[in-house]
N, C-alpha and C positions, 0 to 999 in steps of 0.2 A: 504494500500500500504506500503510495506517495504521500508527501505532506499535504498536497492539495486535496487528495482523496480523503485523507484523515480529517481535514478541516471541513470538507463537505459533509462528511458523516456527522461530525460534531454539531454543525449548524442545522442540517436538514433533518436528521433523525431525532434530535433531542430539542425540547423547547428551550429557548434562551430568553431570559428576562429582558436583556438588552433590546431584543427585537419585538417581542410580543407582549411584554409587560406582566401583569400580575398572574396571568394564566400559567406562567412558568414557575411561579413561587410555590414551594412545597412546605407546608407548615408542620413538618416533622423531620426527625433525623433518621428515619428508618433506612432509606437507601444509603445515606452517608455511613451509617454504622455497618451495613452490609459490605460496602466498598472498603471500609477501614479493615474489617476482618479479612476480606479477600486479599488485600495487599499486605496483610500481616502488620497492621498498626504502624505504618512508617513514621507518623508524627512523634512516636515515642523515642525515636532515635536522635532527635535534635532538640535543643532548647529553643524556646520561642517567646515572642512578645506579641500580644493580641491587641489590636486597635479597632475600636468601634466609635460611632458618633454619627451625627447627621451631616455636618460639614467639617472639613479639616482632617479627616482620618487619612486621606491619601497623602496630603502634604506632610503630616506628622510621621507617617510610615516612611516616606522617602527621606525626610531629614534624619531620622534615627538610623536608617540603613546607611546613609552617606557618612555619618559620624563613626559608626561602628566599622565601616570599611576602612576609613582613614586611621582608625585605631589598630588596624592590622588583622581584623577578624574576617573570616569567610562567612558572608552574610547572604541568606536567602531572602527574597522579597516577593510576597504574593499580594497583588492589588487587583482592583477591578473598578470600572470596566476598562477595556483597552480603547485607545483612540484610533491607531492606524493598523496595528498588527496584533493578532491574537496573542503572540508570544510576549508582548509587553507585560502580561499578567504574572509571568513567572521568570524571575531573574536570580542569578547568583553573581554577587559583586558587580551588579549593573548589567551583566551580559544576559540577553534573552535566552530562554531555553532553545536549543538547536531544533531545526525543523525535523531532523531525523528522529529525535527523541519523541516528538509528538506523534509522528507517523508510526513509529514502532510501538508506542503505548497503545494507540487505538487498534492497530492491526493485531497485536498480541492478545488483547483483552476484549475484543469486539464481541465474542460469543457471550461473555458474562454480561456485558452492557446490554446486549439484545435481550438477555434473560430478565434483568431487573429494571431496565428502562430508566436509568437515572436522568435527572435534568442536566442541562448544559453546565450549570454551576457545580452541581454535585460531582460531575465527572472531571471538571477542571480542577477542583480542589484535590481530588484523588490523584490527578496527574502531578500537581504541584508537590504534594506530600511525598509521593513515590520518587519523584525526581530529586527533591531535597535530601531524602534519606540516602540516596546514592552519591551525593556530592560532598560528603564529609563536612557539613556546615558546622560552624561554631554557634551560630544562632540564626533564626529566621524571624523576620518581621511579617506578621500575618494580618492583613486588613480584612475586616468583616465585609461580606457582600451586602447584606440587607438585614437590619435589625441587630441581632446578637444571639438571643436565647435559642432560636431555632435555626440559626445560620449554619451552613455545612462546616464552616471553620471551627465551630464551637466544641468540637471533640478534643481540641488540644488542651494540654495542661501547661499554660505558659509560666514563665518566671515573673512576668509583669503584665498587668492589664492596663489599657489606657482608654479612656472615653473622652472624646474631644468636646463636642457640644451637642445640645439637643434642640432640634427645630422641627418644623412641620414638613415631613416628606414621607411618601408611601403611607399616608394615613389610613388608606383602605386596608392595609395589611398590618400596620403596627399600632394603630389606635389614633383617635382624633383629639387627644389632649397631650400636652407635654409630659405629664406624669406617666400616662400609658406608654408613650414612646420610650421614655426613660426606663421604664420597667423592662421593656424588651432589650434595650441596650445593656442594662445592668445584668442581663443573663450571662455576660461573659465573666462576671466576677466569680472567682474560684476560691475554694477553701484555703485560707492562710496565705493567699497570693496577694501582694500589694496591688492596689489600683490607684492610678493617677487620673483625676478628673481635671481636664485642662481649664475649663471655665466654670466658676461657681455661678450657678443659676438658682436663686431662691425657690423657684417653682418646683424644682426637681431634687433639691438637696436631700430631702427626707427619703426619697426613693433610693438614692445611692447609699446614704448612711445606714439605712435599715438593712439593705441587702448585704452591705459590707459587714455589718454586725452579725447578721445571720451566718455569714461565711467565715467569721473571725478573720476578715481580710483587712489589713491596714489600709486606710483610705487617705488620700492627699488631694486637696483642692489646690491645684498648682498656682493659679493666679492670686490666691490668698497669701501664698508664701513668696512668690517671685512676681513682682509687678513691673510692667513696662511704664517708664516715665518719660521716655523720649523716643521718637521714631522719625526717620528721614531717609532720603535716598542720597548716597554720597556721590562724589565726582566719578567714581569707577562704575556707577550704575548698580551698586549693591544696596540693599535695604539694611539700614542700621537700626538696631534696637539697643537702648540703654535700659537696663533693668536693675532693680534693687531687691535684695532678699537675703535672708540668713546673715544679716549684718554687713553685707558687702554689696558694692555696685559692680555690675559686669556690662561689657559691651560686646554684642555679637553682630556679625554681618552675614546676611543670607542673599543668595542670588534669586530668591523667589520674591516677586515685587508686590504682590497684593497687600493692601493695607491690612486685610483680614488675617495675615500671618501673625499679627500681634496676639490673636486669640489662640494660636498654636504654640508659639515659642516658649511660653512658660511651662506648658506641659512637656515639651521636648526636653528642656533643661532639667526639670524635676525628674523626669524619667532617667536621664543620664546620671543624675545624682544617686538614684536608687540602684541603677546597674553597677555603679562604682562600689556601692555597698555590698554587692553580690559578687565581688572579686573580678569584675570586668575592669581591665586596665584601659582607661580612656583618658589620655592626657589632654590638657587644654588645647594643645596644637591640633589634635584630631577634631575637637569641636570646632575650632576656628576654620580649619581647612575643609572639613566636611560640610559645614553650613554655607561656606562661600561657593561650593561647587556641587550643590545638590543635583542640578539638572545634568551636569556632565557625568557624575558618578552613578546616578540611578535612572536617568532617562525620563525624568518627570516632564510632562508637557501640559499646557492648557491652563496654567494658573497665572492669570493676568500676564499672559505671554505676549511679548512684542513680536509681531510678525512682519512689520514694515516700519520704516523710519519716515518715508516721505511719499504719500501722507502717512501720518502716524496711525498704525493699526494695532489694536490689542484684541486678544480673545480671552475668554474665561469660561470654564465649564460650569460655573454656578448656575443652578437651574431651579432650586426651590426658593421659598420666601426669604430665608436667611441669606442664601447665596446671591439672590438678585439684589437684596439690600446692600450687601457688601460691594457688589459690582457698581451700583449707582453711586455709592460713597466714593469708590475709587475714581469713577468718571469725574465726579465733582472736584476731586483733588488733582486732576490731570489738566494742565493748561491747554486750552484749545479755543478756536474761534467757533466754527459750527460743528455740530455733532451729527454723525451718521450712524444709524443702528441697523446692523444686519441681524435679524432675529428670526429664529425658528423655535418650535416647541414640539413636545410629544403630546399626543391626544389624551393620555390618561393622567395628565397633571392638572392641578387647579390653575388653568390658564388665566382666569380673571384676576386672581390674586397677584400673579406675576405682572400682568399688564398694568394693574393699578399702581405698581411701584415704579414703572419705567418713566423716564423724563418726557415731558410733553414738548419741550423745546428742542426737538430733534427731527431729522428726516429719516423715515423708516423704510427698510427694504425687507419686507416680510417674505420668508422662504420656508423650505422644508428639506430636511435631510433625507437621504436615500434609504430609509428604513420603513417597514410597515407601520410602526407606531407613530410616525410623524403626523402632526396635524397639517391638514391641507393648507397651503399658503394663502389661498383666497379666503378660507374660513378664518384663519388667523387674522388677516387684515380686517375682516368684518368685525370680529370681536374687539380688535384693537381700536377701531374707530369709535366704539362706544366708550372708550376710555380717553378719548381726545388725542389719540396717536394718529399721525398722518404719514402716508407714504404709498408706495406701490408694492405689488406682490410679484414674486418670481418663482418659477417652478423648481429651481435648484439653487444650491448655495453658491456655486461658481458664478452663475449669472447675476445673482444679487450682489455679490462682492464686486464684480466687474462694474456694475452700474454705480455702486457707491464710490469706487475709485474714480470713475469718470466725473462724478459730481463734486468730489472733494477738492478743496484747495490745499496748498502745502501746509497751512497752519490749522487745518481741521483735524478732527479725531474721528476715526471709524472704529466702532466696536462690533465684534462678532460673537454671538453667544445665544443664550436662552435655552440651549440644549447641548449636552455633551456631544451629540451626534453632529450638530452643526459645526462645532469646533473641530471635530475629527476630520472634517473635509477641508480645513484650511491650514492646519499645522503641518 
C-alpha cells in the first residue's frame, strides 16, 4: 500500500471530524481501548505531558516541545488538526512522521481496522502512540483533540496535565455552559499528577479545584503565580513578555506574534518549573532558544502568521468566540489604513456569534474552504449583512484573497481566517 492509498483509506473509510463534524465524534473510549490493547499499550513506554483547553492548547504544546528539544530531549509531539499535511499531527523533534510509516501502519493493520471500524481520530492516535513507542522518546507532548474526558488521548498517564483556557466551542458535544465544558476538560486530571491551569477563570475555578481534590492532584493556576506586566514586539520581530512571579522578574521572547500568547506563556513557564522539579534538566538557555524558535523547531503554523509584507497579510486559525475576540484585538493593535477581511466558516459553528464580533469598518471577501463542512459563501454573506458587514462573496479562498490583494493599498491590512480550513489554503 502506498502512502496515498493509506491516506485515502484513512479519509474515505473512516469518519473525520475535520470534514464532517460532530457525526464523527464518539462519546466513549471503547475503540480506543481496543486499539490500545491490540498495539500492546504503546503509550506506557514513554513519558508524556497532556494538554487540553478551548484555545491555546496547540501553541502551548508547541512551545513546550520546542523548549524540551532545545534542552536536548527527544520529544514526540501529537497535535490536531493539520493544516497542509496529515503528517503534521505526529512529529519527533519537529520532523513529521515519514510517509512510509503511515503506509505500513495502515497496510499492516487494515484487517483489524475493518473489524472494529475506528474513527479517523481514534486511528490517528493509535498511529501516533505506536510510532512514538518505537522512536525511543524521552517525552511526548500530547494535545487533546476535543474535550478531554472522552478524548482518545485520555488513556495516557502523563507526568503533567495542562489546561489552557475554557471558552465556548463544540457546545453541542461538550455542554452549553463554561462549567460543563470545564468538566469535560478536567477529565484529563489524573490521580496524584500535577495540573497547571494557564488562566484563572472564576466561573470554572471550582470545577478544577474539586476535580483536583478528588484526584489528590496538585493544582496550579499559572497566571496567579506568574503575571505578564509588559508585552511588545521588538526590532527583531519577536514578541517580548516581561513577567513577575516567585519573587523575581523574567523576560522571554517568542516568535509567535498573537497578543493572545500572553494567556499561554504563564502556563508554559509554570509547566517548565514543574518539569524541572521532576528531574528534567532544562537550562535557561533552552527556554530562551526554544521560545525564540518555536515555528522552526516544531513546524507550528497559523497563529497570527504573517504571510505577506506588502500588502500586509496575516492569518489566524481562531474560529470560536474567544478566538475571534483575540483576533479582533490583534487587528486593532496592528497599524493599518483600510482593513480587508477574507472570511470563511464551517456550517456547524455558531456563525452569528462570530459575525457579531467582527469589525464593521472593513471590506469583506466572504468565501468557503474546500471541505464538506464549509458554509456556502453566499449564505455566509447573507448572514453577515444582517450584522452590518459589507462585501462580496467568492466560491474559493484563492479567488477571495486575489480580489483582496487587488483592492488593497500598500498600507492596508488583509486578514484571512474565520476557519482553520480557510487558513490551511493560504499558509
